[in-house]
N, C-alpha and C positions, 0 to 999 in steps of 0.2 A: 586809179586805174588802166587808166589807157598806158601808161609808160612800163604798166608789167605785161601788157596784153603786145605792146612793143617789141618788148624785150626776148619773149617768150615763142612768139611766133615763127619769128626768123626758124628757130630750133625744131619745128613742131611741122610734121606733113600738115597738104592741105585736109586735108578730112578734121584734121584738131582742129583746124585754123577755123572751120565752118561750124566745130562744135559750140569753140568759143564763143560767137558771135553767135549764137541760136537763143 
């Protein structure tokens, strides 16, 4: 799952990144 997150994070805005970490 970490791989998927690292792949998606760069394509998402900052707020989305925080949403995924929550």
